[in-house]
C-alpha positions in Angstrom: 163.4 67.9 -11.3 164.8 71.0 -12.8 161.3 72.5 -11.1 162.2 71.3 -8.0 165.5 72.5 -8.1 164.2 76.5 -9.0 161.6 76.3 -6.5 164.2 75.3 -3.5 166.4 78.4 -4.6 163.6 80.3 -5.3 162.6 79.9 -1.2 166.6 79.9 -0.4 166.8 83.0 -1.9 163.6 84.6 -0.3 164.7 83.5 2.8 167.9 85.3 3.2 166.5 88.4 1.7 166.5 88.4 -2.1 164.5 87.7 -4.5 165.0 86.2 -7.9 166.2 88.9 -10.2 167.1 91.4 -7.4 169.4 92.1 -4.9 168.1 93.3 -1.4 170.4 93.6 1.2 169.2 91.7 4.4 168.3 94.8 6.8 171.4 95.1 9.5 170.4 94.2 13.1 171.0 97.2 14.9 170.7 97.8 18.5 169.8 101.8 19.3 170.6 103.4 23.4 168.7 106.4 23.8 171.5 108.2 25.5 170.8 111.9 27.9 174.0 113.4 26.5 175.8 113.8 23.1 179.7 113.4 23.1 181.8 116.2 23.6 184.1 115.2 21.4 185.4 111.4 20.0 188.9 112.8 20.7 190.0 110.4 23.9 192.3 112.5 25.6 190.4 116.0 25.2 187.3 115.3 27.6 186.8 114.5 31.8 182.9 113.4 30.4 181.9 110.1 31.3 178.5 110.2 29.1 182.0 111.1 26.5 184.0 108.4 27.5 180.8 105.6 27.2 180.8 106.2 23.8 184.2 106.4 22.9 184.8 103.0 24.7 183.2 100.9 22.5 185.7 102.3 19.5 188.5 102.0 21.7 190.3 99.6 23.7 191.9 100.4 26.8 195.3 98.4 27.6 193.4 97.7 31.1 189.1 97.0 31.2 187.3 96.2 34.3 185.2 93.4 34.5 181.4 93.7 35.1 181.9 92.9 38.6 184.5 95.6 38.3 188.0 93.5 39.0 190.5 94.9 36.7 191.0 93.1 33.6 193.9 93.0 30.7 192.2 94.3 27.6 195.2 95.1 24.5 197.8 94.7 27.3 198.1 90.7 26.7 199.6 91.0 30.5 201.2 93.3 32.8 204.0 93.0 36.0 205.3 95.6 38.9 209.0 95.6 38.5 209.5 98.1 40.8 207.3 100.4 43.0 207.3 103.0 40.4 207.9 100.7 37.5 205.3 99.0 35.9 205.6 96.6 32.6 203.1 95.6 29.7 203.0 92.8 27.1 200.6 94.1 24.3 198.8 91.7 22.8 199.8 89.9 19.3 197.5 89.9 16.5 195.6 93.7 16.9 194.3 96.0 14.5 193.4 99.3 14.1 189.6 100.3 12.2 192.8 101.7 9.2 193.9 98.2 9.3 197.5 99.2 10.8 198.6 96.7 13.3 198.9 97.8 16.7 202.3 97.8 18.4 203.9 99.4 21.6 204.5 102.5 19.8 201.1 103.4 19.6 200.9 102.5 23.5 203.8 104.9 23.8 202.3 108.0 21.9 198.6 107.7 23.5 199.7 108.1 27.5 202.5 110.9 26.1 199.5 112.9 24.2 197.9 112.1 27.1 201.1 113.5 30.5 202.8 116.0 28.0 202.7 120.0 28.2 201.2 120.5 25.1 200.7 117.4 23.2 197.8 118.1 22.0 198.3 120.5 18.9 199.5 123.0 21.9 197.2 122.5 24.5 197.4 119.7 27.3 195.0 117.2 27.8 192.5 117.7 30.5 193.1 113.9 30.9 196.8 114.5 32.5 196.1 114.3 36.2 194.0 111.1 35.6 197.7 109.6 35.6 199.2 111.1 38.8 203.1 111.1 38.5 203.2 108.7 35.6 206.8 110.1 34.3 207.3 108.7 31.0 206.7 105.5 28.6 209.8 103.2 26.8 208.6 100.5 24.6 210.8 97.6 24.4 210.3 96.2 20.8 207.2 95.9 19.4 205.3 94.2 22.4 206.3 96.0 25.5 206.1 99.1 27.1 207.1 100.2 30.3 205.4 103.1 32.5 207.8 104.7 34.9 206.1 107.0 37.4 207.9 109.9 39.6 206.8 108.6 43.2 204.6 105.1 43.9 201.1 105.5 43.2 199.6 102.6 44.0 196.0 103.1 41.6 197.6 103.3 38.9 196.5 100.2 37.1 193.0 101.0 38.2 193.1 104.5 35.8 194.5 102.9 33.1 191.3 101.6 31.8 189.5 105.0 31.7 192.1 105.5 29.4 192.0 104.5 25.7 194.6 104.0 22.7 195.2 105.5 19.9 197.4 105.0 16.9 200.7 107.0 16.2 200.6 110.3 14.5 196.7 110.4 15.1 195.8 114.3 15.8 192.5 114.8 17.2 191.7 117.5 14.3 188.6 117.3 12.7 186.7 119.2 10.6 184.9 121.3 12.9 186.5 123.9 15.3 188.8 121.1 16.2 186.0 118.1 17.7 187.3 115.2 16.5 184.6 113.8 13.9 186.5 111.0 12.7 187.9 107.0 14.3 190.8 105.1 14.3 190.7 102.9 17.5 191.0 99.1 18.2 187.4 98.3 19.6 184.6 96.0 18.6 183.0 99.3 16.8 184.0 101.5 14.2 182.4 105.2 13.2 179.7 105.4 10.3 178.8 108.9 10.8 178.4 111.4 14.2 175.8 113.8 14.1 175.8 116.5 16.6 173.1 117.0 18.7 171.7 114.0 17.0 173.5 110.2 17.0 176.4 108.6 16.7 176.2 105.8 14.3 179.2 102.8 14.3 179.4 99.5 12.5 181.0 96.0 13.7 184.4 96.0 13.1 184.6 92.7 11.7 188.7 92.3 11.7 188.3 93.1 15.7 190.6 91.0 17.7 188.0 89.8 19.9 188.9 91.9 23.7 189.2 90.6 26.6 189.5 86.8 27.7 188.5 87.8 31.0 184.9 88.8 29.0 183.8 86.5 27.3 182.5 85.7 24.9 185.5 86.8 22.8 185.1 88.2 19.5 183.4 90.4 17.0 180.4 92.4 18.9 176.8 90.8 18.0 175.4 93.3 16.6 175.9 94.8 12.9 175.1 98.5 14.0 175.2 100.2 18.0 174.1 104.0 17.4 174.0 106.2 20.5 170.6 108.3 19.8 170.8 111.8 21.7 167.7 112.2 23.3 168.2 114.6 26.8 165.2 114.7 28.2 164.3 111.8 30.3 160.0 111.1 29.2 161.2 111.3 25.8 163.8 108.4 26.7 161.3 106.5 28.4 158.8 107.1 25.4 161.0 105.6 22.7 162.3 102.5 24.9 158.1 101.9 25.1 157.5 102.7 21.6 160.5 100.3 20.9 162.7 102.9 19.1 165.6 102.1 21.6 166.4 99.0 23.3 168.3 100.5 26.1 168.3 103.8 27.7 170.2 105.2 30.7 169.5 107.6 33.7 165.4 105.9 33.9 164.2 108.4 36.3 163.2 106.5 39.7 159.1 107.6 38.7 159.3 105.8 35.7 160.2 102.5 36.8 156.8 101.0 37.1 156.1 102.5 33.8 158.8 100.1 32.4 157.9 97.6 34.9 154.3 97.3 34.0 155.0 97.0 30.0 154.9 93.3 29.2 158.2 94.4 26.6 160.3 96.1 28.7 162.1 95.7 31.9 164.5 97.7 35.1 168.1 96.7 35.4 170.0 98.2 37.9 173.7 98.3 39.6 175.1 100.1 42.3 177.1 103.8 40.9 180.2 105.4 42.0 178.8 108.4 43.0 178.6 109.6 46.3 175.8 112.1 47.0 176.0 114.2 50.4 175.2 117.8 51.6 178.3 119.2 52.1 178.5 121.5 55.5 180.4 125.3 56.0 182.7 123.6 58.6 184.6 127.3 58.1 181.1 128.7 59.6 179.2 129.1 62.4 176.8 126.9 63.3 178.6 124.3 61.2 181.8 125.0 62.6 180.7 123.0 66.2 180.8 119.4 65.1 177.8 118.9 67.4 175.7 120.9 64.7 176.9 118.9 61.9 176.4 115.6 63.9 172.7 116.9 64.4 172.2 117.4 61.2 172.7 114.2 60.6 170.6 112.4 63.1 167.8 114.9 61.7 167.5 113.4 58.5 165.8 110.1 57.8 167.6 109.4 54.9 165.8 106.2 54.6 162.9 108.2 54.0 163.7 109.9 50.7 165.9 106.7 49.5 162.4 104.2 49.7 160.1 107.5 49.0 161.7 110.0 46.0 164.3 107.2 45.0 162.0 104.5 44.8 164.6 102.7 46.8 167.2 102.6 44.5 170.0 103.5 46.7 172.3 102.6 49.6 172.2 104.2 52.5 176.1 105.9 53.6 178.3 107.1 56.5 180.9 107.7 54.8 182.5 109.1 51.7 183.3 105.5 50.1 180.9 102.9 47.9 180.6 99.9 49.7 182.3 98.4 46.5 185.2 100.7 47.3 188.4 99.9 48.1 189.6 99.9 51.8 185.7 100.3 52.4 185.3 100.1 56.4 181.7 99.0 56.8 181.8 99.3 61.2 181.2 103.0 60.6 179.0 104.6 63.4 175.6 104.9 61.4 173.6 108.2 62.4 170.1 106.8 62.4 167.2 109.1 62.5 166.8 110.2 65.9 164.8 113.6 66.6 165.7 113.4 70.6 169.4 113.5 69.9 169.6 116.1 66.9 167.4 118.1 69.2 169.9 117.5 72.6 173.2 118.7 70.7 171.8 121.5 69.4 170.8 122.4 72.3 174.6 121.6 73.9 175.6 123.5 71.1 173.9 126.7 72.4 171.1 126.5 69.9 168.3 125.9 72.8 165.8 127.4 69.7 166.9 125.8 66.2 168.7 127.8 63.4 168.1 129.3 59.9 170.2 128.0 57.3 170.3 127.9 53.6 170.2 124.9 51.5 171.7 125.3 48.0 170.8 122.6 45.2 171.2 122.7 41.5 167.8 122.5 39.5 167.6 118.6 39.1 167.8 117.8 42.8 165.0 120.6 44.0 162.6 118.2 44.8 164.9 116.2 46.9 166.6 118.9 48.8 163.5 120.1 49.4 162.5 116.9 51.4 165.8 117.0 53.3 164.9 120.5 54.4 161.3 119.1 55.8 163.1 116.5 57.8 165.8 118.6 59.1 162.9 121.4 60.4 161.8 118.7 62.5 164.4 119.2 64.7 164.6 123.0 64.3 167.2 123.4 62.0 165.3 125.3 59.5 166.5 125.3 56.3 165.3 127.4 53.2 166.1 125.4 49.8 168.5 128.0 47.0 168.2 126.9 43.5 171.2 127.6 41.4 173.3 127.0 38.1 175.9 124.0 38.4 179.2 126.1 37.6 177.5 129.1 39.7 177.8 126.8 42.8 180.8 125.3 42.2 182.4 128.6 41.9 180.5 129.5 45.7 181.7 126.1 47.5 185.3 125.1 46.3 186.7 128.0 45.8 189.7 128.5 48.2 187.6 130.1 50.6 184.7 128.8 52.1 181.6 131.3 51.3 180.5 133.6 53.7 177.1 133.0 53.1 176.5 129.2 52.3 175.4 127.0 54.9 174.9 123.5 53.3 174.8 122.4 50.0 173.3 119.2 48.4 176.1 117.7 46.0 178.1 114.4 44.8 181.4 113.0 43.4 181.9 110.1 41.5 184.4 107.4 42.0 184.7 105.7 38.8 188.7 103.7 40.0 186.8 102.3 43.1 189.5 103.7 45.0 189.9 105.8 47.3 192.3 108.2 45.3 189.5 109.4 43.1 187.5 110.8 46.2 188.7 110.9 49.5 191.5 112.7 48.5 189.9 115.7 46.6 187.1 116.1 48.4 188.1 115.9 52.1 192.5 116.5 52.6 192.5 120.2 53.1 192.4 122.4 50.4 191.9 119.7 47.9 189.5 120.9 45.2 186.6 119.5 45.7 186.5 120.2 49.8 183.4 121.8 49.4 183.1 121.3 53.0 186.7 123.3 54.0 187.2 120.8 56.2 190.2 120.1 57.9 191.7 117.1 60.0 195.9 116.8 60.3 195.2 113.7 61.0 192.6 112.8 58.2 195.6 114.4 55.7 198.4 112.3 57.1 197.0 108.7 56.8 195.7 109.7 52.9 199.3 110.7 52.0 200.5 107.4 53.8 197.5 105.4 52.1 198.6 107.1 48.6 202.2 105.7 48.5 201.5 102.7 51.0 202.7 99.0 48.2 201.7 97.0 50.8 197.2 96.5 50.2 196.4 95.2 53.5 198.5 98.1 55.0 196.6 100.7 52.5 193.4 99.8 52.7 193.8 99.7 56.9 194.8 103.6 56.4 192.0 104.4 54.7 189.6 102.4 57.4 191.7 104.3 60.4 190.7 107.9 58.0 186.9 106.7 57.4 186.4 106.6 61.0 187.7 110.3 61.6 185.7 111.3 59.2 182.5 109.7 60.2 183.2 111.2 64.1 184.1 114.7 62.5 180.9 114.4 60.2 181.8 117.5 57.7 178.3 116.1 55.7 175.3 114.8 55.9 176.1 111.8 54.6 173.4 111.0 52.2 173.6 107.7 50.1 175.0 106.0 46.8 172.6 105.9 44.4 171.8 103.5 41.8 172.5 103.4 37.9 169.0 102.5 36.3 168.5 101.9 32.9 165.1 100.5 31.0 165.7 97.8 28.4 163.6 96.3 25.8 163.0 92.8 26.6 164.1 91.6 23.4 168.1 92.7 24.7 170.2 89.7 26.0 173.4 89.3 26.5 173.8 92.5 28.5 174.3 94.2 31.9 175.1 97.5 33.0 178.3 98.3 34.7 179.3 100.5 37.8 181.6 102.8 36.1 178.6 103.8 34.1 180.2 102.4 30.9 177.8 100.8 28.4 179.3 98.4 26.8 177.9 96.7 23.2 180.3 94.7 22.3 178.6 91.4 23.8 174.9 92.8 23.6 172.6 91.4 21.8 168.9 90.9 20.1 166.8 88.8 19.5 
């Protein structure tokens, strides 16, 4: 009997990863993400970068979050309501703790947002995220669990901007050991920081005292895996190779041309989601030849964008006839379609005085050179002879987004992201007169008025109608060659379960499991 007991104990110990007389801990279940870029900082208030936010959001939670279908949901807030056109009241969830063990209170929320909006609140500097909170004027605390946000003027988009702001504890300074870059973490998220090896990896471990996360994003509880690592692999081919070798279980920015390689591997697959970045060719509306709307429309009719989507993007994009994603608030599905019509394009060019066609330049950043060359080739069939000109991003932004339209610029293949999926995030900067992202230097007073009215209209049906009307005008004015909304493409291991990509580019690892 004693022998049977001893053998049973040995078997149990071996199953648990322990041999008699020694202690051998179980290998932690580790989920690795092959990620295209390192974080710029681990301070949630000190960046305007999606890749940085993707990493940070696994360690810090926000007052609100979004479900996988991009609906707003309470996270650190238990509930919220709008008490006036300029006032929002949030009740903070009870029982939440930071990674250092301190309890979350309303004072932490106030401190977080004060640090975001007040001039010089970050060690004498102002947060680069300040503009993301628009007219937010003050934050007041009522007891331990109630926070009141007051805006200087009505701003309907305010709740939609809160998932992008992660909460830090009162007194958090963001100061780190290396040149002011934050290398500590004290969030309330499902993972806590173990080590940041700059340029190599961000290593996290499960936070065992996690409150569980948003009830609207089930399952609620601690993270499924014990460790999560963002392995920094900037080169696309290397990310794909790491996935195929089983070294990582998720990779972002899978090139369309590598989809077949991943799909044909028995242990991996491709997953996609509609992104939030609108691609377009900005046409210089302030200079000939694109100061003439007939030429702008001709360029739209000349381009067979579906051919490019099928051949170059491997079908992973949605064609657009305007500025907004089909998933955005106020999207107008009834816009005129600029279908591929060479005869109409040639007729419009002739009507505008360009019977023999015209010669233009098409600016582009290096990574999109192939797409630009395909666009140029197709435009040439209608007589718009475009020469592709490659330059660095900083040079092109300085050239096209300056106050004055470039005298030597005709076209620019570019894009604009809109993670909030609210028109304010893309319509206002790119198409209002003098907007910071208005690379086309487009100006229409009627559009300006509609966007201004929509920006403060609290009736959501009326607000959506204003945006639909503005889209009709822009569609008719054709300040851009309207292109497409690419899907975000990921390669994943078939060992991965309970994970799906999000349209805001977030890689949420809270619920992700490995089998």
